[in-house]
C-alpha positions in Angstrom: -18.0 24.8 15.9 -19.6 24.2 12.5 -22.5 26.4 11.2 -26.2 25.3 11.4 -28.2 24.1 8.4 -30.0 27.5 8.2 -26.8 29.3 7.3 -26.3 30.5 3.8 -24.3 29.6 1.8 -24.2 25.7 2.6 -21.6 24.3 4.9 -18.3 23.8 3.1 -16.5 20.5 3.8 -13.1 20.1 2.3 -11.6 16.6 2.2 -7.9 16.3 1.4 -7.0 12.8 0.1 -8.9 10.2 -1.9 -7.8 7.1 -0.1 -10.1 4.9 1.9 -10.7 7.6 4.6 -11.3 10.5 2.4 -13.4 8.6 -0.1 -15.7 6.9 2.5 -16.1 10.4 4.2 -17.2 11.9 0.8 -19.5 9.0 0.0 -21.2 9.3 3.4 -21.8 13.0 2.8 -23.0 12.5 -0.7 -26.7 13.2 0.2 -26.0 15.6 3.1 -27.0 19.2 3.1 -23.4 20.3 2.6 -21.0 21.2 -0.2 -18.0 18.7 -0.5 -14.8 19.3 -2.2 -12.4 16.4 -2.5 -8.9 17.2 -3.4 -6.3 14.7 -4.3 -3.0 14.8 -6.4 -4.3 11.7 -8.2 -7.5 11.4 -10.0 -8.2 7.9 -8.8 -8.7 5.9 -5.7 -6.2 3.1 -5.2 -7.0 -0.2 -3.6 -3.7 -0.5 -1.7 -4.2 -3.9 -0.3 -3.8 -5.4 -3.7 -0.7 -3.4 -4.8 1.6 -6.4 -4.2 -0.3 -8.2 -6.9 0.5 -5.4 -9.3 4.1 -5.7 -8.3 4.2 -9.5 -9.0 2.3 -9.4 -12.3 -1.0 -10.9 -11.2 -3.1 -7.8 -11.7 -2.6 -4.4 -13.7 -2.9 -1.0 -12.0 -6.2 -0.2 -13.6 -7.7 -3.3 -12.0 -7.2 -1.8 -8.6 -7.8 1.8 -9.3 -11.1 3.7 -9.6 -11.5 7.3 -11.0 -12.6 9.5 -8.2 -15.0 11.6 -10.4 -16.6 8.2 -11.5 -17.0 7.0 -8.0 -18.6 10.2 -6.7 -20.5 11.1 -9.9 -23.9 10.6 -8.4 -23.1 12.8 -5.4 -24.3 16.1 -6.8 -23.2 18.1 -3.8 -19.5 17.0 -4.3 -16.8 18.2 -6.7 -13.3 16.6 -7.2 -10.2 18.7 -7.6 -7.0 17.5 -9.1 -4.2 19.1 -7.1 -1.9 19.0 -4.0 -2.6 20.8 -0.8 0.7 22.5 0.2 -0.4 24.7 3.0 -3.3 25.5 5.3 -4.5 28.6 7.0 -6.7 27.7 10.1 -7.5 31.2 11.0 -8.9 32.1 7.6 -10.2 28.5 7.2 -8.6 27.9 3.9 -6.4 25.3 2.2 -3.9 26.3 -0.4 -3.7 24.3 -3.7 -1.0 25.9 -5.8 -2.0 29.6 -6.0 -5.6 28.9 -5.1 -7.1 29.2 -1.6 -10.1 27.0 -1.0 -12.3 27.9 2.0 -13.8 25.3 4.4 -16.1 25.2 7.4 -14.9 21.6 8.1 -11.6 20.1 7.0 -10.9 16.4 6.8 -7.3 15.5 6.2 -6.7 11.9 5.0 -3.4 12.1 3.1 -2.0 8.7 4.4 1.4 7.6 4.9 4.6 6.7 3.0 7.4 4.2 3.6 10.0 5.0 6.2 13.6 3.8 6.3 14.1 4.7 9.9 16.5 7.5 9.1 18.2 5.7 6.3 16.5 7.4 3.4 19.5 6.5 1.1 18.2 2.9 1.2 15.2 3.8 -0.9 17.3 3.8 -4.1 18.2 0.1 -3.4 15.0 -1.1 -1.7 11.7 0.5 -3.0 8.7 0.4 -0.8 5.0 -0.2 -1.9 2.6 2.5 -1.4 1.7 3.9 -4.9 1.1 2.6 -8.4 4.5 3.9 -9.4 6.1 1.8 -6.5 4.4 -1.4 -7.6 5.4 -0.8 -11.3 9.0 -0.2 -10.1 8.9 -3.4 -8.0 7.5 -5.3 -11.0 10.3 -4.0 -13.1 13.0 -5.0 -10.7 11.4 -8.5 -10.0 11.0 -9.5 -13.7 14.2 -7.8 -14.8 16.0 -10.0 -12.3 15.0 -13.2 -14.1 15.8 -11.7 -17.4 19.2 -10.7 -16.3 19.9 -14.1 -14.8 19.0 -15.8 -18.0 21.8 -13.8 -19.8 24.4 -14.0 -17.0 27.2 -16.4 -17.3 29.0 -15.8 -14.1 27.5 -18.2 -11.5 28.0 -15.7 -8.6 26.4 -12.8 -10.4 23.6 -15.1 -11.5 22.9 -16.1 -7.9 22.8 -12.4 -6.9 20.1 -11.8 -9.6 18.1 -14.8 -8.4 18.3 -13.8 -4.7 15.2 -11.7 -3.6 15.3 -10.0 -0.2 12.0 -8.8 1.4 12.5 -6.6 4.5 9.6 -6.6 6.9 7.4 -9.6 7.9 4.1 -7.9 8.2 1.2 -8.7 5.7 2.8 -6.9 2.7 6.2 -8.6 3.2 4.4 -12.0 3.7 2.3 -11.6 0.6 5.2 -10.3 -1.5 7.4 -13.3 -0.5 4.6 -15.8 -1.2 3.9 -14.3 -4.6 7.5 -14.2 -5.7 8.0 -17.8 -4.7 5.0 -18.8 -6.8 6.4 -16.9 -9.7 9.7 -18.7 -9.4 8.4 -22.2 -8.7 5.3 -22.2 -11.0 4.5 -19.3 -13.2 8.0 -18.8 -14.8 9.3 -22.3 -14.5 9.0 -23.3 -18.3 9.7 -19.9 -19.6 13.5 -19.7 -19.5 16.1 -21.9 -21.0 19.4 -21.0 -19.3 18.2 -20.9 -15.7 16.0 -22.9 -13.4 13.7 -20.3 -11.8 13.0 -22.5 -8.9 16.6 -22.2 -7.8 15.7 -18.6 -6.9 16.4 -17.8 -3.2 13.6 -15.7 -1.5 14.4 -14.3 1.9 11.9 -12.7 4.2 13.6 -10.8 7.0 11.7 -9.7 10.2 13.3 -7.9 13.3 10.8 -9.4 15.8 10.6 -13.0 16.9 7.8 -14.0 14.4 6.3 -12.8 11.2 2.8 -11.3 11.2 3.2 -9.7 14.7 -0.5 -8.4 14.8 -1.9 -12.0 14.3 -2.3 -14.8 16.8 1.0 -16.7 17.3 -0.4 -19.9 15.9 -1.3 -18.2 12.7 2.2 -16.7 12.5 3.6 -20.2 12.7 1.3 -21.4 10.2 2.2 -18.5 7.8 5.9 -19.3 8.3 5.4 -23.0 7.6 3.4 -22.2 4.4 6.0 -19.8 3.2 8.7 -22.4 4.0 6.7 -25.0 1.9 6.8 -22.5 -0.9 10.7 -22.3 -0.6 10.8 -19.0 1.2 13.5 -18.6 3.7 12.1 -16.9 6.8 14.6 -15.2 9.1 13.2 -13.6 12.3 15.1 -11.6 14.9 17.1 -10.1 12.0 18.0 -6.6 11.8 19.2 -4.9 8.5 22.0 -2.6 9.2 22.9 -1.5 5.6 21.8 -1.9 2.1 24.3 -0.7 -0.6 26.0 -1.9 -3.8 23.9 -5.1 -4.1 24.7 -6.2 -0.6 22.4 -6.4 2.3 24.1 -6.4 5.8 22.2 -8.3 8.5 22.7 -8.6 12.2 21.4 -11.7 13.9 22.3 -11.6 17.6 26.1 -11.0 17.7 26.5 -12.3 14.1 26.8 -10.0 11.0 26.2 -11.4 7.6 26.2 -10.0 4.0 23.8 -11.2 1.4 24.5 -10.5 -2.3 21.1 -9.6 -3.9 20.2 -7.5 -6.9 16.5 -7.2 -5.8 15.8 -5.9 -2.4 12.1 -4.9 -1.5 11.0 -2.8 1.6 7.9 -3.7 3.6 9.2 -2.7 7.0 7.9 0.7 8.1 5.8 3.8 7.4 5.7 7.4 8.3 3.1 10.1 7.9 2.8 12.2 4.8 4.1 15.6 4.6 0.7 17.1 5.5 1.4 16.0 9.1 4.3 18.5 9.4 2.1 21.2 7.7 -0.8 20.6 10.2 1.6 20.6 13.2 3.3 23.9 12.2 -0.1 25.7 11.6 -2.3 24.2 14.3 0.1 23.4 17.0 -0.9 19.8 16.8 1.3 17.2 18.5 3.0 14.5 16.3 4.3 11.1 17.3 7.6 9.8 16.2 6.3 8.7 12.9 4.9 12.1 12.2 1.3 11.2 12.7 -1.0 13.7 14.2 -2.3 12.8 17.7 -6.0 13.4 17.6 -8.8 13.8 20.1 -11.3 11.1 20.7 -13.6 12.5 17.9 -10.6 12.5 15.5 -10.3 16.3 15.6 -7.2 18.3 16.3 -6.8 19.7 19.8 -7.9 23.3 19.8 -9.4 23.0 16.2 -12.7 21.3 16.5 -13.5 21.6 12.8 -10.2 20.0 11.6 -10.2 16.3 11.5 -7.3 13.9 10.7 -8.2 10.2 9.8 -6.5 7.1 8.4 -2.7 6.5 8.4 -2.0 10.2 9.2 -3.8 10.0 12.5 -2.5 8.6 15.8 -5.6 7.5 17.6 -4.7 6.0 20.9 -7.8 6.4 23.0 -9.2 2.9 22.6 -6.6 0.7 24.1 -3.6 2.9 24.7 -2.0 2.0 21.4 -2.4 3.6 17.9 -4.8 1.9 15.7 -3.1 0.1 12.8 -2.7 1.7 9.5 -5.1 -0.4 7.6 -7.9 0.2 5.3 -10.7 -0.7 7.7 -9.6 1.9 10.2 -9.6 4.6 7.6 -13.0 3.6 6.2 -14.6 3.6 9.6 -13.0 6.8 10.5 -14.1 8.5 7.3 -17.7 7.4 7.9 -17.6 8.5 11.6 -16.3 12.0 10.8 -19.0 12.4 8.0 -21.8 11.4 10.4 -20.4 13.7 13.1 -20.4 16.6 10.7 -24.1 16.0 10.0 -24.9 15.6 13.7 -23.2 18.8 14.6 -25.2 20.8 11.9 -28.3 19.5 13.5 -27.1 20.6 16.9 -26.2 17.2 18.2 -22.9 15.1 18.6 -21.7 11.6 18.7 -19.9 9.5 21.2 -16.2 9.2 20.6 -14.9 7.2 17.7 -14.6 3.5 18.4 -12.9 1.1 15.9 -14.6 -2.2 15.4 -11.9 -4.7 14.5 -13.3 -7.3 12.1 -10.1 -9.2 11.8 -6.7 -9.5 9.9 -6.0 -11.3 6.7 -2.8 -12.2 4.8 -2.4 -14.3 1.6 0.5 -16.8 1.7 0.1 -18.3 -1.8 -2.0 -20.6 -4.0 -4.8 -22.0 -1.7 -3.1 -20.7 1.3 -3.9 -17.7 3.7 -4.3 -16.9 7.3 -7.3 -15.1 8.7 -7.8 -13.9 12.4 -11.3 -12.8 13.1 -10.8 -12.8 16.9 -13.7 -15.4 17.6 -12.3 -17.7 15.0 -9.1 -18.3 13.2 -8.8 -19.7 9.7 -5.9 -21.1 7.8 -5.3 -22.9 4.6 -7.9 -23.2 1.7 -10.9 -21.7 3.6 -8.9 -18.8 4.8 -7.7 -18.2 1.3 -11.3 -18.3 -0.1 -12.4 -15.8 2.7 -9.4 -13.5 1.7 -10.6 -13.6 -1.9 -14.3 -12.8 -1.1 -13.3 -9.9 1.4 -11.0 -8.2 -1.1 -13.6 -8.6 -4.0 -16.2 -7.1 -1.8 -14.2 -4.1 -0.7 -13.1 -3.1 -4.2 -14.8 0.2 -5.1 -16.3 -0.3 -8.5 -18.4 -3.2 -10.0 -16.1 -3.3 -13.1 -13.0 -3.6 -10.8 -14.7 -6.6 -9.0 -15.6 -8.4 -12.2 -12.2 -7.9 -13.8 -10.3 -9.1 -10.7 -12.5 -12.0 -10.2 -12.0 -13.1 -13.9 -8.2 -12.5 -13.6 -7.9 -14.4 -10.4 -9.9 -17.3 -11.8 -7.7 -17.4 -14.9 -4.5 -17.3 -12.6 -5.9 -20.0 -10.5 -6.4 -22.5 -13.2 -3.5 -21.7 -15.4 -1.0 -20.6 -12.7 -0.2 -17.7 -15.1 0.2 -14.0 -14.3 -0.7 -12.0 -17.3 0.6 -8.6 -16.3 4.3 -9.5 -16.3 5.4 -6.3 -18.1 8.8 -4.8 -17.6 8.5 -1.0 -18.4 10.7 2.0 -18.1 13.8 3.2 -19.9 16.1 1.9 -17.3 15.0 -1.6 -18.0 16.2 -1.3 -21.6 19.5 0.5 -21.0 20.7 -1.8 -18.1 20.9 -4.6 -20.7 23.1 -2.6 -23.1 20.3 -1.8 -25.5 20.1 1.7 -26.9 16.8 3.5 -27.3 17.3 3.5 -31.0 17.8 -0.1 -31.5 16.0 -3.1 -30.2 17.6 -6.5 -30.8 15.6 -9.8 -31.4 16.9 -13.2 -31.8 15.9 -15.8 -34.3 17.3 -19.4 -34.6 20.0 -18.1 -36.8 21.1 -14.5 -36.0 20.5 -11.2 -34.3 19.5 -8.4 -36.3 19.0 -4.8 -35.1 15.6 -3.1 -35.8 15.6 0.7 -35.8 12.8 2.3 -34.0 
C-alpha cells in the first residue's frame, strides 16, 4: 500500500511515458501533495491521432507535438527527466534509467505500443508503420518520393509501380491514410507535375475482415467505403497479405493468390506492446497477452503489486465487457486520470471503485468534407461528421499554440486544397535518384548545371 500524507518525505510517484496516459496522470497529480517524476525518452508529448496528417504533408511534426516541460511547467511538484527506463526493481521500488536508480512509492507505466507485423518483422523494411514522428517523416518521404520518381520514370510498368500505393489495415489509421493520399493524387498534386497525371495513382486499402473500420457500426463502415471509392481508393476486404518483398505485395483472397507491384507499402494493421511489457512481466510475474500487453487488475494495478499501475496501450483491461479496451487516446487519458485520483484517495486512507471506461464514440476522417462518427446514441456521416471530427481533434490538442496553428493550417488547406508540409527529407531520398551528397542538379529551360555544396 502507498504511504500516508503524514509520512516524510512526500510520496514519490514515478510515471514512465509521456503519452496520453502518462501526461494526464501527471497533470491530474499536478497539485497533489506528492512528488511526481515523469520519465520519457522524448522531451515532447505527441498527438498520435494526427500523425497521418504529418505523413501526408498536411501538418508539420511541431504542429502536433508539445514539450513536456512546457506542459507541466506550472506543476511545481513535478519534474521531467529525459531518459529511457530499461529495468525495474519492484522489491527495492526503483526504476533504472541508464546508470541511475530512481525510487518510487507508486509507479505508473504508460509506455504504449509499437506496430506488429505478426511475426514477419522483416516486412518493416518494406512497409513502415505509424507510431512516432520518425515513422511519419519516413512515410512522408516515401509517399512524395514516389511521385517524384514516377515523374522521371520512362518505363510504363515501373511508373505504375511508383504510382501504386498499398495501405495494409482498414482501421481508422489505414482509412485516413488512404483518403489523404487519394486527395494528394487527385487534388493537391494534380497541377504540379508535367510527365505524369497524378490522378492515375492507384491507392489500395487492404483489410483482412469483411469490412473496413470494424469497431464502427456496419452502416458507417459502408459509408466510409463508399466515400473512399468516390475518392478513387480501391478497397479490398477479406484480403490477407502473405508476403511483402522486392516491391511486390502478395495477397490471398479466398483461394486466389495475387501479386501487386508497388514501391510504396504502408502498414496500419497491428500493434504490440512496448518492450516495457516484457520487463514488467519478468520482474513482477505479471501475465501478458499475445500482444505483450500486461493483464491488469480492475484498478489497473499489477496482480501482487498494488503500487504498480499499467495504463494505456500497454495494459490489457478486460474487466468491463470481457474484451480488452481499444488502444485509443481516450482510454489512456481516462486511465491516467483514474490512477492519479486513486493514488490521492489511497493517501487519504480511502479508495475508488474499479476503473470503468466511458466510451464517447469513434471517429475517422475520410477526406475533404467527409468523415464518419459513431457516438453510440447518434451516428454521423459526411460534412457534419467531418466538422465534428475537426472540433474534437482541436479540443484535445494539448497546448493553445498547437490548437491555433492547426486551425489556421486546416483552414488554409481547406480553401486552397494545398498541403504545405510536403518535404522530402533524408539522405536516402537524394541518393536513390542518383544524386551525390556533393552535387545537387537543377534544371533551367536550357540545361542542367551541377552546383557544389
